[in-house]
N, C-alpha and C positions, 0 to 999 in steps of 0.2 A: 542514913535512913532512906529507904526505897519508896518513892512516890509513884503512883500510877497517874499518868498524864492522859487526858482525854480531850478530844476535839468535839465540840457540839456545834452543828450547823442547824440553824433555825430559818425556815423559809415561811414567811407569813405576810399578812396584809400590812401595807405601809402605815396605815392609820393607827396601828397598835404599837408602833415602835417606841414612842416616848414612854408609854406605860411599861413596856417590857424592859427598857433600859433602866428606868427608875427602880423597878422591883429587883432586877439583877444586881444593881449597885447595892441595894439593901442587904443582899445575902453575901456580899463580898466580891462580886465579879467586877474588876476594875478596868479590864481591857477587852476590846472587841473590835472586829472589823465588820463594817456594814457596807453592803453593796446593793444598789438598785438592780433588780433582775426582772425578767419576763418569764412567765411559765404558764402551763396549763395542766389541768387534771380533770376532775369531775365537773368543774365549772364550765368547761368547753369554750366559753367566750361569749361575746355579746354582739349585737347588731347595732352599728352606729352609722350616722350619715355624714358624708363629706361632700360638700357642694351639691347637696340634694341627692346624691347617689348612695345607696346602701353599701356599707363596707362591713364585712364580718371580721371582728377583732378576735383572733383565736388565742392570743397570748395576753395574759393579764399582768399588770404591774404588781410586783411583790418586792419584799426586801429579804436579803439573806444576811443573817447575823452569824458570824463565826467567832467562837470562843474556845480558848484552850485553858483547861483548868487542871489543877492538881491538889491545891490545898482546900478548895471549895468542892464538896462532894458532887460528882456529876449527877447523881440522882436528885439532889436539891435543885440544881440548875434546870433539869428536865421538868421537875414538878412545878417549879415557879413559872416556867414558860407555858406549860399546859394550863395552869390556873389563869394566867393573864390572857392568853390568846384564845381560849375556848369560847366561841360564841354559839356553838351548836349548829352552825351553818356550813355548807360546802365552801371551801376556800380558806378555812382557818389556817391551813398549812401543814408542814411536816417538820419533825425534829430528827436529825441523824446524829448518831454518836459513833465516834471512831477512836481507836487506840492510837496514841502518839508515841513514837519510839525515841524521838530526839527533838530538842529545842535548843537553839543557840541564839543568845542575845549578841547581835553583831557588834554593838558599841563596846561592850566589856569582855566579850568572849565567854561569859558565863554560860553554863549549859544546864539543861533539864530543869529541875525544880528552881534553882537559883536564877535562871533566866526568866522565870515567870513572876518573880517577886518584884514588888514596886520599889523603886528607888525613892528614898526620902531626902533627895538633894534639893 
């Protein structure tokens, strides 16, 4: 059987991560890579003070969640993320979807679909 593999990158507010992770687990997403990142967009940044001096912070803290799916429909992942992360305010984030041509599980040598399945060991 031929499975389409997709990578979904979600960049969003750090405070929304726990809710996002919980909802993704409910739809069957079991693995993800999460990174603390800095970014800017329409938010532009904020003015903060350090030792009494104004400092313009132009990069805002965000998290980046990377997920590769094949048995969970990518549309379901995107829809779940949109529902959880949408506050209607600037800074909610972005979702990027990419095609994945190959996955290899290093420990077992399994490839593609098999490499993305959970071991029940």
